[in-house]
C-alpha positions in Angstrom: -19.4 -1.1 12.3 -15.7 -0.7 10.6 -15.0 -2.6 7.2 -12.5 -5.3 6.8 -9.7 -4.4 4.5 -9.5 -6.1 1.1 -6.3 -6.7 -0.3 -6.3 -7.6 -4.3 -2.7 -8.5 -6.0 -2.9 -7.0 -9.3 0.5 -8.1 -10.7 3.6 -9.3 -8.6 4.9 -5.5 -8.1 1.5 -3.8 -7.5 -1.3 -4.4 -4.8 -4.4 -2.4 -4.0 -6.0 -2.2 -0.7 -9.7 -1.3 0.0 -11.2 -0.5 2.9 -15.0 1.2 2.7 -14.6 4.2 0.1 -10.9 4.3 0.6 -7.9 2.9 -1.9 -4.7 2.8 -1.4 -2.2 1.1 -4.1 1.1 -0.1 -3.4 3.8 -0.3 -6.4 7.1 -1.8 -6.1 10.0 0.2 -7.8 13.0 -1.4 -9.0 16.1 0.9 -8.6 18.8 -2.0 -7.8 20.3 -1.7 -4.5 17.6 1.4 -4.0 14.3 -0.6 -4.6 11.5 0.3 -2.6 7.8 -0.1 -2.5 5.7 3.1 -2.8 2.6 3.7 -1.1 0.0 6.0 -2.7 -3.3 7.3 -1.6 -4.8 8.3 -5.1 -2.0 10.3 -6.5 -0.6 11.3 -3.3 2.7 9.5 -2.3 2.1 8.4 1.1 5.8 6.9 2.0 8.5 4.7 0.7 9.8 1.9 2.5 12.1 -1.1 1.4 10.0 -3.9 2.6 6.7 -5.1 1.5 5.4 -5.7 5.0 6.3 -1.8 6.4 4.6 -0.9 2.8 1.5 -3.3 4.2 1.5 -1.6 7.6 1.6 2.0 5.8 -1.3 1.2 3.8 -3.5 0.1 6.6 -2.8 3.4 8.4 -3.8 5.5 5.4 -7.0 3.9 5.3 -7.8 4.4 9.1 -7.2 0.5 9.8 -5.2 -0.8 12.5 -1.8 -2.0 11.5 
């Protein structure tokens, strides 16, 4: 049985996703018109995307959940 993903808001610019023993972090990195959401699996950068909903999808894929 797969475990349900659990989202936690740390701050307005930092979220974590936990699913089983996997933990992925989303961080908003403000750089003016080039701002983005960075998705990290531990210390490893998975991807950088401009939209929060895109970052959520990347995080779900990184944990093996369906986006």
